mmJSON file of the N, C-alpha and C atoms, coordinates in Angstrom:
{"data_MODEL":{"atom_site":{
"group_PDB":["ATOM","ATOM","ATOM","ATOM","ATOM","ATOM","ATOM","ATOM","ATOM","ATOM","ATOM","ATOM","ATOM","ATOM","ATOM","ATOM","ATOM","ATOM","ATOM","ATOM","ATOM","ATOM","ATOM","ATOM","ATOM","ATOM","ATOM","ATOM","ATOM","ATOM","ATOM","ATOM","ATOM","ATOM","ATOM","ATOM","ATOM","ATOM","ATOM","ATOM","ATOM","ATOM","ATOM","ATOM","ATOM","ATOM","ATOM","ATOM","ATOM","ATOM","ATOM","ATOM","ATOM","ATOM","ATOM","ATOM","ATOM","ATOM","ATOM","ATOM","ATOM","ATOM","ATOM","ATOM","ATOM","ATOM","ATOM","ATOM","ATOM","ATOM","ATOM","ATOM","ATOM","ATOM","ATOM","ATOM","ATOM","ATOM","ATOM","ATOM","ATOM","ATOM","ATOM","ATOM","ATOM","ATOM","ATOM","ATOM","ATOM","ATOM","ATOM","ATOM","ATOM","ATOM","ATOM","ATOM","ATOM","ATOM","ATOM","ATOM","ATOM","ATOM","ATOM","ATOM","ATOM","ATOM","ATOM","ATOM","ATOM","ATOM","ATOM","ATOM","ATOM","ATOM","ATOM","ATOM","ATOM","ATOM","ATOM","ATOM","ATOM","ATOM","ATOM","ATOM","ATOM","ATOM","ATOM","ATOM","ATOM","ATOM","ATOM","ATOM","ATOM","ATOM","ATOM","ATOM","ATOM","ATOM","ATOM","ATOM","ATOM","ATOM","ATOM","ATOM","ATOM","ATOM","ATOM","ATOM","ATOM","ATOM","ATOM","ATOM","ATOM","ATOM","ATOM","ATOM","ATOM","ATOM","ATOM","ATOM","ATOM","ATOM","ATOM","ATOM","ATOM","ATOM","ATOM","ATOM","ATOM","ATOM","ATOM","ATOM","ATOM","ATOM","ATOM","ATOM","ATOM","ATOM","ATOM","ATOM","ATOM","ATOM","ATOM","ATOM","ATOM","ATOM","ATOM","ATOM","ATOM","ATOM","ATOM","ATOM","ATOM","ATOM","ATOM"],
"id":[1,2,3,4,5,6,7,8,9,10,11,12,13,14,15,16,17,18,19,20,21,22,23,24,25,26,27,28,29,30,31,32,33,34,35,36,37,38,39,40,41,42,43,44,45,46,47,48,49,50,51,52,53,54,55,56,57,58,59,60,61,62,63,64,65,66,67,68,69,70,71,72,73,74,75,76,77,78,79,80,81,82,83,84,85,86,87,88,89,90,91,92,93,94,95,96,97,98,99,100,101,102,103,104,105,106,107,108,109,110,111,112,113,114,115,116,117,118,119,120,121,122,123,124,125,126,127,128,129,130,131,132,133,134,135,136,137,138,139,140,141,142,143,144,145,146,147,148,149,150,151,152,153,154,155,156,157,158,159,160,161,162,163,164,165,166,167,168,169,170,171,172,173,174,175,176,177,178,179,180,181,182,183,184,185,186,187,188,189,190,191,192,193,194,195],
"type_symbol":["N","C","C","N","C","C","N","C","C","N","C","C","N","C","C","N","C","C","N","C","C","N","C","C","N","C","C","N","C","C","N","C","C","N","C","C","N","C","C","N","C","C","N","C","C","N","C","C","N","C","C","N","C","C","N","C","C","N","C","C","N","C","C","N","C","C","N","C","C","N","C","C","N","C","C","N","C","C","N","C","C","N","C","C","N","C","C","N","C","C","N","C","C","N","C","C","N","C","C","N","C","C","N","C","C","N","C","C","N","C","C","N","C","C","N","C","C","N","C","C","N","C","C","N","C","C","N","C","C","N","C","C","N","C","C","N","C","C","N","C","C","N","C","C","N","C","C","N","C","C","N","C","C","N","C","C","N","C","C","N","C","C","N","C","C","N","C","C","N","C","C","N","C","C","N","C","C","N","C","C","N","C","C","N","C","C","N","C","C","N","C","C","N","C","C"],
"label_atom_id":["N","CA","C","N","CA","C","N","CA","C","N","CA","C","N","CA","C","N","CA","C","N","CA","C","N","CA","C","N","CA","C","N","CA","C","N","CA","C","N","CA","C","N","CA","C","N","CA","C","N","CA","C","N","CA","C","N","CA","C","N","CA","C","N","CA","C","N","CA","C","N","CA","C","N","CA","C","N","CA","C","N","CA","C","N","CA","C","N","CA","C","N","CA","C","N","CA","C","N","CA","C","N","CA","C","N","CA","C","N","CA","C","N","CA","C","N","CA","C","N","CA","C","N","CA","C","N","CA","C","N","CA","C","N","CA","C","N","CA","C","N","CA","C","N","CA","C","N","CA","C","N","CA","C","N","CA","C","N","CA","C","N","CA","C","N","CA","C","N","CA","C","N","CA","C","N","CA","C","N","CA","C","N","CA","C","N","CA","C","N","CA","C","N","CA","C","N","CA","C","N","CA","C","N","CA","C","N","CA","C","N","CA","C","N","CA","C","N","CA","C","N","CA","C","N","CA","C"],
"label_alt_id":[null,null,null,null,null,null,null,null,null,null,null,null,null,null,null,null,null,null,null,null,null,null,null,null,null,null,null,null,null,null,null,null,null,null,null,null,null,null,null,null,null,null,null,null,null,null,null,null,null,null,null,null,null,null,null,null,null,null,null,null,null,null,null,null,null,null,null,null,null,null,null,null,null,null,null,null,null,null,null,null,null,null,null,null,null,null,null,null,null,null,null,null,null,null,null,null,null,null,null,null,null,null,null,null,null,null,null,null,null,null,null,null,null,null,null,null,null,null,null,null,null,null,null,null,null,null,null,null,null,null,null,null,null,null,null,null,null,null,null,null,null,null,null,null,null,null,null,null,null,null,null,null,null,null,null,null,null,null,null,null,null,null,null,null,null,null,null,null,null,null,null,null,null,null,null,null,null,null,null,null,null,null,null,null,null,null,null,null,null,null,null,null,null,null,null],
"label_comp_id":["MET","MET","MET","THR","THR","THR","GLU","GLU","GLU","GLU","GLU","GLU","LYS","LYS","LYS","GLU","GLU","GLU","GLN","GLN","GLN","GLU","GLU","GLU","ASP","ASP","ASP","PHE","PHE","PHE","GLY","GLY","GLY","MET","MET","MET","HIS","HIS","HIS","ASN","ASN","ASN","PHE","PHE","PHE","CYS","CYS","CYS","LEU","LEU","LEU","PRO","PRO","PRO","ILE","ILE","ILE","ARG","ARG","ARG","LYS","LYS","LYS","GLN","GLN","GLN","ARG","ARG","ARG","GLY","GLY","GLY","VAL","VAL","VAL","ASN","ASN","ASN","LEU","LEU","LEU","LEU","LEU","LEU","GLU","GLU","GLU","ALA","ALA","ALA","GLU","GLU","GLU","VAL","VAL","VAL","GLU","GLU","GLU","TYR","TYR","TYR","ASN","ASN","ASN","SER","SER","SER","HIS","HIS","HIS","LEU","LEU","LEU","GLY","GLY","GLY","SER","SER","SER","PHE","PHE","PHE","ARG","ARG","ARG","LEU","LEU","LEU","MET","MET","MET","VAL","VAL","VAL","GLU","GLU","GLU","ASN","ASN","ASN","ILE","ILE","ILE","PHE","PHE","PHE","GLY","GLY","GLY","GLU","GLU","GLU","LEU","LEU","LEU","GLY","GLY","GLY","THR","THR","THR","THR","THR","THR","PHE","PHE","PHE","LYS","LYS","LYS","ARG","ARG","ARG","LEU","LEU","LEU","SER","SER","SER","ASN","ASN","ASN","LYS","LYS","LYS","GLU","GLU","GLU","ILE","ILE","ILE","VAL","VAL","VAL"],
"label_asym_id":["A","A","A","A","A","A","A","A","A","A","A","A","A","A","A","A","A","A","A","A","A","A","A","A","A","A","A","A","A","A","A","A","A","A","A","A","A","A","A","A","A","A","A","A","A","A","A","A","A","A","A","A","A","A","A","A","A","A","A","A","A","A","A","A","A","A","A","A","A","A","A","A","A","A","A","A","A","A","A","A","A","A","A","A","A","A","A","A","A","A","A","A","A","A","A","A","A","A","A","A","A","A","A","A","A","A","A","A","A","A","A","A","A","A","A","A","A","A","A","A","A","A","A","A","A","A","A","A","A","A","A","A","A","A","A","A","A","A","A","A","A","A","A","A","A","A","A","A","A","A","A","A","A","A","A","A","A","A","A","A","A","A","A","A","A","A","A","A","A","A","A","A","A","A","A","A","A","A","A","A","A","A","A","A","A","A","A","A","A","A","A","A","A","A","A"],
"label_entity_id":["1","1","1","1","1","1","1","1","1","1","1","1","1","1","1","1","1","1","1","1","1","1","1","1","1","1","1","1","1","1","1","1","1","1","1","1","1","1","1","1","1","1","1","1","1","1","1","1","1","1","1","1","1","1","1","1","1","1","1","1","1","1","1","1","1","1","1","1","1","1","1","1","1","1","1","1","1","1","1","1","1","1","1","1","1","1","1","1","1","1","1","1","1","1","1","1","1","1","1","1","1","1","1","1","1","1","1","1","1","1","1","1","1","1","1","1","1","1","1","1","1","1","1","1","1","1","1","1","1","1","1","1","1","1","1","1","1","1","1","1","1","1","1","1","1","1","1","1","1","1","1","1","1","1","1","1","1","1","1","1","1","1","1","1","1","1","1","1","1","1","1","1","1","1","1","1","1","1","1","1","1","1","1","1","1","1","1","1","1","1","1","1","1","1","1"],
"label_seq_id":[1,1,1,2,2,2,3,3,3,4,4,4,5,5,5,6,6,6,7,7,7,8,8,8,9,9,9,10,10,10,11,11,11,12,12,12,13,13,13,14,14,14,15,15,15,16,16,16,17,17,17,18,18,18,19,19,19,20,20,20,21,21,21,22,22,22,23,23,23,24,24,24,25,25,25,26,26,26,27,27,27,28,28,28,29,29,29,30,30,30,31,31,31,32,32,32,33,33,33,34,34,34,35,35,35,36,36,36,37,37,37,38,38,38,39,39,39,40,40,40,41,41,41,42,42,42,43,43,43,44,44,44,45,45,45,46,46,46,47,47,47,48,48,48,49,49,49,50,50,50,51,51,51,52,52,52,53,53,53,54,54,54,55,55,55,56,56,56,57,57,57,58,58,58,59,59,59,60,60,60,61,61,61,62,62,62,63,63,63,64,64,64,65,65,65],
"pdbx_PDB_ins_code":[null,null,null,null,null,null,null,null,null,null,null,null,null,null,null,null,null,null,null,null,null,null,null,null,null,null,null,null,null,null,null,null,null,null,null,null,null,null,null,null,null,null,null,null,null,null,null,null,null,null,null,null,null,null,null,null,null,null,null,null,null,null,null,null,null,null,null,null,null,null,null,null,null,null,null,null,null,null,null,null,null,null,null,null,null,null,null,null,null,null,null,null,null,null,null,null,null,null,null,null,null,null,null,null,null,null,null,null,null,null,null,null,null,null,null,null,null,null,null,null,null,null,null,null,null,null,null,null,null,null,null,null,null,null,null,null,null,null,null,null,null,null,null,null,null,null,null,null,null,null,null,null,null,null,null,null,null,null,null,null,null,null,null,null,null,null,null,null,null,null,null,null,null,null,null,null,null,null,null,null,null,null,null,null,null,null,null,null,null,null,null,null,null,null,null],
"Cartn_x":[-56.802,-57.338,-58.274,-58.472,-59.655,-60.511,-61.88,-62.956,-62.993,-62.402,-62.3,-61.054,-60.036,-58.749,-59.424,-60.056,-60.389,-61.199,-62.167,-63.038,-61.918,-60.923,-59.945,-59.374,-58.956,-58.312,-58.998,-60.25,-61.203,-62.472,-62.405,-63.205,-63.239,-64.583,-64.729,-63.484,-62.645,-61.595,-60.689,-60.761,-59.638,-59.934,-61.446,-61.597,-61.56,-61.057,-61.356,-62.008,-62.974,-64.075,-63.931,-63.906,-64.017,-64.925,-64.478,-65.789,-66.424,-67.647,-68.775,-69.07,-69.218,-69.605,-71.525,-71.741,-73.159,-73.741,-74.856,-75.362,-75.351,-74.853,-74.812,-73.467,-72.911,-71.726,-70.207,-69.336,-68.01,-67.156,-66.695,-65.489,-64.536,-63.905,-62.748,-61.324,-60.526,-59.281,-58.671,-58.915,-58.107,-59.127,-60.023,-61.122,-60.747,-60.657,-60.316,-59.063,-57.908,-56.637,-56.68,-57.383,-57.771,-58.223,-59.444,-59.934,-58.933,-58.187,-56.961,-55.78,-55.592,-54.666,-55.178,-56.238,-57.184,-57.616,-57.759,-58.253,-56.878,-55.53,-54.515,-53.861,-54.122,-53.805,-54.848,-56.073,-56.887,-56.504,-56.539,-55.619,-54.662,-54.01,-52.326,-53.118,-53.674,-54.483,-55.174,-56.003,-56.786,-55.756,-54.949,-53.993,-53.121,-52.917,-52.04,-52.892,-54.229,-55.525,-55.244,-55.378,-55.726,-54.654,-53.225,-51.946,-52.299,-52.516,-52.545,-53.593,-54.61,-55.877,-55.308,-54.606,-53.918,-52.853,-51.946,-51.123,-51.697,-52.904,-53.701,-54.035,-54.735,-55.288,-54.23,-52.954,-52.269,-51.507,-51.535,-51.088,-52.183,-53.474,-54.597,-54.313,-53.64,-53.803,-55.027,-55.823,-57.239,-57.243,-56.584,-56.479,-54.949,-55.021,-53.67,-53.383,-51.849,-51.257,-50.618],
"Cartn_y":[37.959,38.253,39.048,40.277,41.192,40.907,41.149,40.524,41.767,42.62,43.444,42.968,42.439,41.777,40.552,39.822,38.658,38.83,39.736,40.153,40.73,41.022,41.293,40.225,39.566,38.354,37.184,37.072,35.991,36.413,36.747,37.183,36.442,36.653,35.951,36.081,37.329,37.257,36.135,35.53,34.559,33.291,33.012,31.5,31.492,30.517,30.308,29.185,29.43,28.614,28.345,26.957,26.677,27.204,27.316,27.884,26.847,27.359,26.37,26.329,25.54,25.597,25.808,26.812,26.724,25.984,25.727,24.541,25.416,24.513,24.774,25.779,26.245,27.075,26.498,26.557,25.589,26.831,26.103,27.16,27.85,28.582,29.278,28.571,28.556,27.823,28.221,29.467,29.999,29.8,29.473,29.004,27.324,26.685,25.056,25.214,25.813,25.998,26.41,27.562,27.954,27.051,26.291,24.789,23.882,23.644,22.45,23.159,23.942,24.471,24.601,25.148,24.952,23.622,22.752,21.097,20.478,21.022,20.13,20.722,21.87,22.626,22.168,22.035,21.532,19.875,19.08,17.765,17.653,18.525,18.7,18.996,20.076,20.117,19.114,18.478,17.465,16.24,15.802,14.944,15.124,16.267,16.503,16.719,17.119,16.719,15.207,14.258,12.546,12.595,12.851,12.355,12.943,14.047,14.364,13.536,13.074,12.416,11.082,10.533,9.098,9.203,10.281,10.215,10.339,11.077,11.202,10.086,9.358,8.428,7.303,6.823,6.261,6.578,7.849,8.583,8.441,8.123,8.129,7.087,5.904,4.768,4.133,4.223,3.567,2.402,1.989,1.133,0.524,-0.834,-1.497,-1.047,-0.837,-0.241,-1.544],
"Cartn_z":[24.446,23.01,23.467,23.072,23.34,22.182,22.359,21.276,20.189,20.444,18.811,18.343,18.684,18.165,17.571,18.546,17.692,16.171,16.259,15.295,14.135,14.156,13.102,12.734,13.805,13.322,12.691,13.112,12.466,11.731,10.748,9.961,8.642,7.778,6.511,5.435,5.718,4.906,5.044,6.288,6.702,6.205,5.584,5.044,3.563,3.25,1.637,1.294,0.664,0.084,-1.39,-1.614,-3.295,-4.033,-5.137,-6.316,-6.666,-6.614,-7.016,-8.507,-9.015,-10.488,-10.616,-11.399,-11.707,-12.784,-12.64,-13.708,-15.101,-15.963,-17.292,-17.358,-16.567,-16.739,-16.175,-17.405,-16.964,-16.239,-15.213,-14.368,-15.399,-15.264,-16.018,-15.231,-16.357,-16.085,-14.839,-14.591,-13.219,-12.018,-12.166,-10.921,-10.706,-11.9,-11.585,-10.651,-11.485,-10.707,-9.331,-9.186,-7.6,-6.732,-7.309,-6.531,-6.313,-7.091,-7.294,-5.86,-5.935,-4.707,-3.572,-3.79,-2.058,-1.92,-2.752,-2.436,-1.586,-2.492,-1.858,-0.375,-0.352,0.838,1.852,1.531,2.839,3.083,2.165,2.227,3.298,3.073,3.753,5.006,5.342,6.906,7.676,6.815,7.253,7.544,6.864,7.139,8.252,8.637,9.784,11.292,10.999,12.09,12.453,11.257,11.266,12.255,11.613,12.53,14.053,14.069,15.842,16.619,15.889,16.601,16.637,15.824,16.097,17.397,17.464,18.488,19.445,19.68,21.016,21.575,20.537,20.891,21.169,20.736,21.416,22.539,22.921,24.123,25.279,25.354,25.853,27.105,26.389,27.897,27.695,26.667,27.01,26.212,25.347,24.628,24.534,24.103,23.812,22.834,22.493,21.276,20.815],
"occupancy":[1.0,1.0,1.0,1.0,1.0,1.0,1.0,1.0,1.0,1.0,1.0,1.0,1.0,1.0,1.0,1.0,1.0,1.0,1.0,1.0,1.0,1.0,1.0,1.0,1.0,1.0,1.0,1.0,1.0,1.0,1.0,1.0,1.0,1.0,1.0,1.0,1.0,1.0,1.0,1.0,1.0,1.0,1.0,1.0,1.0,1.0,1.0,1.0,1.0,1.0,1.0,1.0,1.0,1.0,1.0,1.0,1.0,1.0,1.0,1.0,1.0,1.0,1.0,1.0,1.0,1.0,1.0,1.0,1.0,1.0,1.0,1.0,1.0,1.0,1.0,1.0,1.0,1.0,1.0,1.0,1.0,1.0,1.0,1.0,1.0,1.0,1.0,1.0,1.0,1.0,1.0,1.0,1.0,1.0,1.0,1.0,1.0,1.0,1.0,1.0,1.0,1.0,1.0,1.0,1.0,1.0,1.0,1.0,1.0,1.0,1.0,1.0,1.0,1.0,1.0,1.0,1.0,1.0,1.0,1.0,1.0,1.0,1.0,1.0,1.0,1.0,1.0,1.0,1.0,1.0,1.0,1.0,1.0,1.0,1.0,1.0,1.0,1.0,1.0,1.0,1.0,1.0,1.0,1.0,1.0,1.0,1.0,1.0,1.0,1.0,1.0,1.0,1.0,1.0,1.0,1.0,1.0,1.0,1.0,1.0,1.0,1.0,1.0,1.0,1.0,1.0,1.0,1.0,1.0,1.0,1.0,1.0,1.0,1.0,1.0,1.0,1.0,1.0,1.0,1.0,1.0,1.0,1.0,1.0,1.0,1.0,1.0,1.0,1.0,1.0,1.0,1.0,1.0,1.0,1.0],
"B_iso_or_equiv":[0.0,0.0,0.0,0.0,0.0,0.0,0.0,0.0,0.0,0.0,0.0,0.0,0.0,0.0,0.0,0.0,0.0,0.0,0.0,0.0,0.0,0.0,0.0,0.0,0.0,0.0,0.0,0.0,0.0,0.0,0.0,0.0,0.0,0.0,0.0,0.0,0.0,0.0,0.0,0.0,0.0,0.0,0.0,0.0,0.0,0.0,0.0,0.0,0.0,0.0,0.0,0.0,0.0,0.0,0.0,0.0,0.0,0.0,0.0,0.0,0.0,0.0,0.0,0.0,0.0,0.0,0.0,0.0,0.0,0.0,0.0,0.0,0.0,0.0,0.0,0.0,0.0,0.0,0.0,0.0,0.0,0.0,0.0,0.0,0.0,0.0,0.0,0.0,0.0,0.0,0.0,0.0,0.0,0.0,0.0,0.0,0.0,0.0,0.0,0.0,0.0,0.0,0.0,0.0,0.0,0.0,0.0,0.0,0.0,0.0,0.0,0.0,0.0,0.0,0.0,0.0,0.0,0.0,0.0,0.0,0.0,0.0,0.0,0.0,0.0,0.0,0.0,0.0,0.0,0.0,0.0,0.0,0.0,0.0,0.0,0.0,0.0,0.0,0.0,0.0,0.0,0.0,0.0,0.0,0.0,0.0,0.0,0.0,0.0,0.0,0.0,0.0,0.0,0.0,0.0,0.0,0.0,0.0,0.0,0.0,0.0,0.0,0.0,0.0,0.0,0.0,0.0,0.0,0.0,0.0,0.0,0.0,0.0,0.0,0.0,0.0,0.0,0.0,0.0,0.0,0.0,0.0,0.0,0.0,0.0,0.0,0.0,0.0,0.0,0.0,0.0,0.0,0.0,0.0,0.0],
"pdbx_formal_charge":[null,null,null,null,null,null,null,null,null,null,null,null,null,null,null,null,null,null,null,null,null,null,null,null,null,null,null,null,null,null,null,null,null,null,null,null,null,null,null,null,null,null,null,null,null,null,null,null,null,null,null,null,null,null,null,null,null,null,null,null,null,null,null,null,null,null,null,null,null,null,null,null,null,null,null,null,null,null,null,null,null,null,null,null,null,null,null,null,null,null,null,null,null,null,null,null,null,null,null,null,null,null,null,null,null,null,null,null,null,null,null,null,null,null,null,null,null,null,null,null,null,null,null,null,null,null,null,null,null,null,null,null,null,null,null,null,null,null,null,null,null,null,null,null,null,null,null,null,null,null,null,null,null,null,null,null,null,null,null,null,null,null,null,null,null,null,null,null,null,null,null,null,null,null,null,null,null,null,null,null,null,null,null,null,null,null,null,null,null,null,null,null,null,null,null],
"auth_seq_id":[1,1,1,2,2,2,3,3,3,4,4,4,5,5,5,6,6,6,7,7,7,8,8,8,9,9,9,10,10,10,11,11,11,12,12,12,13,13,13,14,14,14,15,15,15,16,16,16,17,17,17,18,18,18,19,19,19,20,20,20,21,21,21,22,22,22,23,23,23,24,24,24,25,25,25,26,26,26,27,27,27,28,28,28,29,29,29,30,30,30,31,31,31,32,32,32,33,33,33,34,34,34,35,35,35,36,36,36,37,37,37,38,38,38,39,39,39,40,40,40,41,41,41,42,42,42,43,43,43,44,44,44,45,45,45,46,46,46,47,47,47,48,48,48,49,49,49,50,50,50,51,51,51,52,52,52,53,53,53,54,54,54,55,55,55,56,56,56,57,57,57,58,58,58,59,59,59,60,60,60,61,61,61,62,62,62,63,63,63,64,64,64,65,65,65],
"auth_comp_id":["MET","MET","MET","THR","THR","THR","GLU","GLU","GLU","GLU","GLU","GLU","LYS","LYS","LYS","GLU","GLU","GLU","GLN","GLN","GLN","GLU","GLU","GLU","ASP","ASP","ASP","PHE","PHE","PHE","GLY","GLY","GLY","MET","MET","MET","HIS","HIS","HIS","ASN","ASN","ASN","PHE","PHE","PHE","CYS","CYS","CYS","LEU","LEU","LEU","PRO","PRO","PRO","ILE","ILE","ILE","ARG","ARG","ARG","LYS","LYS","LYS","GLN","GLN","GLN","ARG","ARG","ARG","GLY","GLY","GLY","VAL","VAL","VAL","ASN","ASN","ASN","LEU","LEU","LEU","LEU","LEU","LEU","GLU","GLU","GLU","ALA","ALA","ALA","GLU","GLU","GLU","VAL","VAL","VAL","GLU","GLU","GLU","TYR","TYR","TYR","ASN","ASN","ASN","SER","SER","SER","HIS","HIS","HIS","LEU","LEU","LEU","GLY","GLY","GLY","SER","SER","SER","PHE","PHE","PHE","ARG","ARG","ARG","LEU","LEU","LEU","MET","MET","MET","VAL","VAL","VAL","GLU","GLU","GLU","ASN","ASN","ASN","ILE","ILE","ILE","PHE","PHE","PHE","GLY","GLY","GLY","GLU","GLU","GLU","LEU","LEU","LEU","GLY","GLY","GLY","THR","THR","THR","THR","THR","THR","PHE","PHE","PHE","LYS","LYS","LYS","ARG","ARG","ARG","LEU","LEU","LEU","SER","SER","SER","ASN","ASN","ASN","LYS","LYS","LYS","GLU","GLU","GLU","ILE","ILE","ILE","VAL","VAL","VAL"],
"auth_asym_id":["A","A","A","A","A","A","A","A","A","A","A","A","A","A","A","A","A","A","A","A","A","A","A","A","A","A","A","A","A","A","A","A","A","A","A","A","A","A","A","A","A","A","A","A","A","A","A","A","A","A","A","A","A","A","A","A","A","A","A","A","A","A","A","A","A","A","A","A","A","A","A","A","A","A","A","A","A","A","A","A","A","A","A","A","A","A","A","A","A","A","A","A","A","A","A","A","A","A","A","A","A","A","A","A","A","A","A","A","A","A","A","A","A","A","A","A","A","A","A","A","A","A","A","A","A","A","A","A","A","A","A","A","A","A","A","A","A","A","A","A","A","A","A","A","A","A","A","A","A","A","A","A","A","A","A","A","A","A","A","A","A","A","A","A","A","A","A","A","A","A","A","A","A","A","A","A","A","A","A","A","A","A","A","A","A","A","A","A","A","A","A","A","A","A","A"],
"auth_atom_id":["N","CA","C","N","CA","C","N","CA","C","N","CA","C","N","CA","C","N","CA","C","N","CA","C","N","CA","C","N","CA","C","N","CA","C","N","CA","C","N","CA","C","N","CA","C","N","CA","C","N","CA","C","N","CA","C","N","CA","C","N","CA","C","N","CA","C","N","CA","C","N","CA","C","N","CA","C","N","CA","C","N","CA","C","N","CA","C","N","CA","C","N","CA","C","N","CA","C","N","CA","C","N","CA","C","N","CA","C","N","CA","C","N","CA","C","N","CA","C","N","CA","C","N","CA","C","N","CA","C","N","CA","C","N","CA","C","N","CA","C","N","CA","C","N","CA","C","N","CA","C","N","CA","C","N","CA","C","N","CA","C","N","CA","C","N","CA","C","N","CA","C","N","CA","C","N","CA","C","N","CA","C","N","CA","C","N","CA","C","N","CA","C","N","CA","C","N","CA","C","N","CA","C","N","CA","C","N","CA","C","N","CA","C","N","CA","C","N","CA","C","N","CA","C","N","CA","C"],
"pdbx_PDB_model_num":[1,1,1,1,1,1,1,1,1,1,1,1,1,1,1,1,1,1,1,1,1,1,1,1,1,1,1,1,1,1,1,1,1,1,1,1,1,1,1,1,1,1,1,1,1,1,1,1,1,1,1,1,1,1,1,1,1,1,1,1,1,1,1,1,1,1,1,1,1,1,1,1,1,1,1,1,1,1,1,1,1,1,1,1,1,1,1,1,1,1,1,1,1,1,1,1,1,1,1,1,1,1,1,1,1,1,1,1,1,1,1,1,1,1,1,1,1,1,1,1,1,1,1,1,1,1,1,1,1,1,1,1,1,1,1,1,1,1,1,1,1,1,1,1,1,1,1,1,1,1,1,1,1,1,1,1,1,1,1,1,1,1,1,1,1,1,1,1,1,1,1,1,1,1,1,1,1,1,1,1,1,1,1,1,1,1,1,1,1,1,1,1,1,1,1]
}}}
């Protein structure tokens, strides 16, 4: 992959961050819904990484299963 192609593929437009609440200002309903959807997606991704870690730990032959 060329450096130029990497910059196209991996940029700030590819990252999703939760919307943070400002002091004294409530989030809009759409912002709360966005955070909820983002949180559930992140949870799925983190669970998959956890399962991968467990699988590699079992296959590493360093511990008795």
